[in-house]
C-alpha positions, 0 to 999 in steps of 0.5 A: 500500500502506498503512502499516497493513499494515506496522505491523499496528496499529489506530491506524494503520489510516487512515494512508496512506503519502502522509499519512505522507510529507506529515507527514515532509516538513512536519516536515523543512521546519520543522526545517530552517527553524528551523535556518537561522533560528537560524544566520542570526540568529546571524550578524546579531545576538549575541542568540542566542548571543554567543560564537558570534556573536563567533567568526563575526565574527572569522572573517568577515575570512578569508571576505573573502580568498576571496570578494572576488576572486571577486566582483571577477571577477564584476564584470569578467565582467559589465562593471561599471564600477569605481564601480558595482563599488566600490558593490556591494563596499560593499553586499555585502562590506565597508564598508572596514574589512576585517572583512567584517562586511557579508558575514557579515550578508548571508549571515545575512539570506539564511539568514533569508529562505530559512528563511521561504521554507521554511515557505511551500509555494509558495516552499519549493523556491526557499528550498531551492535558494538555501540549497543554494547558500549551503551550497555556500560552506560547505565551499568557504571552508575548502578555499580557505583551506587551513584543515584544522581547519575541515574536520575540525570 
């Protein structure tokens, strides 16, 4: 059934539901890609919005309290030796300063890459799936920290 019957206008006489669905899908892909691109850039650099970057940088040390033990458990489960686990912690989580800026930047880079995947039709599904996994960590972190303010806002 075409949209033309629903809207009963001449301007929409050649617009089918499939064409409209394709347009809406592409529009949402672009909007989500831009949103995650800006979010990722804000975690990586302060050139997007300095105040938000500063706030995220101050909060990253709290993220580390939650994610460091989980990563340690993954290393133990995967039977990773301690030298390799320490190297992976330095590359993925923290440089030893306990600020967990590396974790924040890695999340930001992942968001940027996945936002670019969203724009490509061949890899949009992968980008969406990986972003869903990243977004699952969003509500988990304040729940694990028992931070009621972060859950409300």
